[in-house]
C-alpha positions as CSV (number, residue, x, y, z in Angstrom):
1,M,-10.5,-18.5,-28.0
2,V,-11.9,-15.3,-29.0
3,G,-8.2,-14.1,-29.9
4,D,-8.0,-17.0,-32.0
5,R,-9.0,-16.2,-35.8
6,W,-9.1,-19.7,-36.9
7,S,-11.7,-20.7,-33.9
8,L,-13.8,-17.6,-34.6
9,L,-13.9,-18.7,-38.1
10,V,-14.6,-22.7,-37.4
11,V,-17.6,-21.5,-35.4
12,R,-18.9,-19.0,-38.1
13,D,-18.7,-21.9,-40.8
14,L,-20.7,-24.5,-38.3
15,M,-23.2,-21.5,-37.6
16,F,-23.9,-20.0,-40.6
17,S,-22.8,-22.1,-43.7
18,G,-24.4,-25.2,-42.6
19,F,-20.9,-27.2,-42.6
20,E,-20.8,-30.4,-40.4
21,T,-18.2,-32.4,-41.7
22,Y,-13.8,-31.9,-41.4
23,K,-13.8,-31.9,-45.2
24,E,-16.4,-29.2,-45.6
25,L,-14.7,-26.9,-42.8
26,L,-11.3,-27.5,-44.4
27,S,-13.1,-26.4,-47.9
28,S,-13.9,-23.0,-46.5
29,E,-12.6,-20.2,-48.5
30,E,-9.8,-18.6,-46.0
31,G,-7.6,-21.7,-46.5
32,I,-6.9,-23.6,-43.1
33,A,-4.3,-26.0,-42.6
34,T,-5.5,-29.7,-42.2
35,N,-3.2,-29.7,-38.5
36,V,-4.3,-26.2,-37.6
37,L,-8.4,-27.5,-38.1
38,A,-7.8,-30.6,-36.4
39,D,-6.4,-28.7,-33.7
40,R,-9.3,-25.9,-33.4
41,L,-12.3,-28.6,-33.7
42,E,-10.0,-30.3,-30.5
43,R,-9.9,-26.9,-28.5
44,L,-13.5,-26.0,-29.3
45,E,-14.8,-29.6,-28.5
46,G,-12.7,-29.2,-25.2
47,L,-14.3,-25.9,-24.3
48,G,-17.8,-27.3,-24.8
49,I,-18.3,-25.5,-27.9
50,V,-18.8,-28.0,-30.4
51,T,-19.4,-31.7,-30.4
52,R,-18.1,-34.7,-32.3
53,E,-20.3,-37.6,-33.3
54,R,-20.9,-40.4,-35.9
55,D,-23.3,-39.4,-38.6
56,P,-26.6,-41.7,-37.8
57,G,-26.8,-42.3,-41.7
58,D,-23.0,-43.5,-42.1
59,G,-21.2,-44.5,-39.0
60,R,-17.8,-44.0,-41.1
61,R,-18.5,-40.0,-41.0
62,V,-17.7,-37.8,-38.4
63,V,-20.0,-34.6,-37.5
64,Y,-19.3,-31.6,-35.6
65,R,-22.1,-29.2,-33.9
66,L,-22.8,-26.6,-32.2
67,T,-23.4,-27.2,-28.5
68,A,-25.7,-24.9,-26.3
69,R,-22.9,-22.8,-25.2
70,G,-21.7,-22.6,-29.2
71,I,-24.5,-21.1,-30.2
72,D,-24.8,-18.6,-27.5
73,L,-21.7,-17.0,-29.5
74,A,-24.4,-16.2,-32.4
75,P,-25.0,-12.6,-31.7
76,I,-21.1,-11.7,-31.8
77,L,-20.6,-13.4,-34.6
78,L,-23.4,-11.4,-36.4
79,E,-22.2,-8.3,-34.9
80,L,-18.8,-8.9,-36.3
81,G,-20.3,-10.1,-39.7
82,V,-22.6,-6.5,-40.0
83,W,-19.4,-4.4,-38.6
84,G,-17.0,-6.1,-41.4
85,V,-20.3,-5.6,-44.2
86,K,-20.1,-2.1,-43.3
87,Y,-16.3,-1.3,-42.9
88,E,-14.5,-3.3,-44.8
89,R,-13.6,-3.6,-48.4
90,G,-14.2,-6.4,-50.5
91,I,-17.1,-8.0,-48.0
92,G,-20.5,-7.0,-49.8
93,P,-23.7,-6.8,-47.9
94,T,-25.6,-10.3,-48.9
95,A,-29.3,-10.8,-48.4
96,T,-28.7,-12.7,-45.0
97,L,-26.1,-9.9,-43.6
98,A,-28.7,-7.4,-44.5
99,R,-31.8,-9.0,-43.1
100,R,-29.8,-9.6,-39.8
101,D,-28.7,-6.3,-39.6
102,A,-32.2,-5.0,-40.0
103,D,-34.0,-7.6,-37.5
104,R,-31.2,-8.8,-35.5
105,E,-33.3,-10.4,-32.7
106,S,-35.7,-12.4,-35.5
107,A,-32.5,-13.5,-36.8
108,L,-31.0,-14.9,-33.9
109,A,-34.3,-16.3,-33.4
110,D,-34.7,-18.2,-36.7
111,M,-31.1,-19.2,-36.3
112,R,-31.6,-21.0,-33.2
113,A,-34.8,-22.5,-34.4
114,R,-32.3,-24.2,-36.8
115,W,-30.7,-25.9,-33.5
116,N,-32.8,-28.2,-30.8
117,Q,-31.5,-27.9,-27.2
118,G,-28.8,-30.1,-27.4
119,G,-27.1,-28.6,-30.4
120,V,-27.8,-31.2,-33.0
121,R,-29.9,-29.7,-36.4
122,T,-33.4,-30.3,-36.4
123,E,-33.0,-32.0,-40.0
124,S,-29.6,-33.3,-41.8
125,K,-28.0,-31.5,-44.2
126,E,-29.0,-33.8,-46.8
127,A,-32.9,-33.6,-46.5
128,R,-32.6,-28.9,-46.2
129,R,-30.4,-29.8,-49.6
130,K,-33.6,-31.3,-51.0
131,S,-35.8,-29.4,-49.6
132,K,-34.3,-26.5,-51.5
133,G,-34.3,-28.0,-54.8
134,P,-32.5,-27.9,-57.7
135,K,-29.8,-25.1,-58.3
136,E,-31.2,-22.9,-60.4
137,P,-28.6,-21.5,-63.4
138,P,-27.5,-17.9,-63.1
139,A,-29.2,-14.9,-64.5
């Protein structure tokens, strides 16, 4: 899994971007093909890194979530992100990565707090959107 670029990007998007659905994962800026995404999700599920379940609010929708084993990849992905910001051209430091770099332990604790023991988010994506309020126009 570690040598497979797409699997790490799927885990990254589940972990840091808050993506939950196939459609959201497909919209990632790297442009993963549909067949590749389906294959990687199946592999990650087989490895016990991701779970696939029906959305309790909409039984037609499938959501993907990281398991405890998947969440344990957080320190590795965090370090890869910090390294990328530091050494790769075109990757600017985001406020989130800057904070993570400054206080890794606190950032990891905050990230893990978003998930419960079984790898399920503590709140739905819709609830997270509502709590953020309306988007403000760019300044």
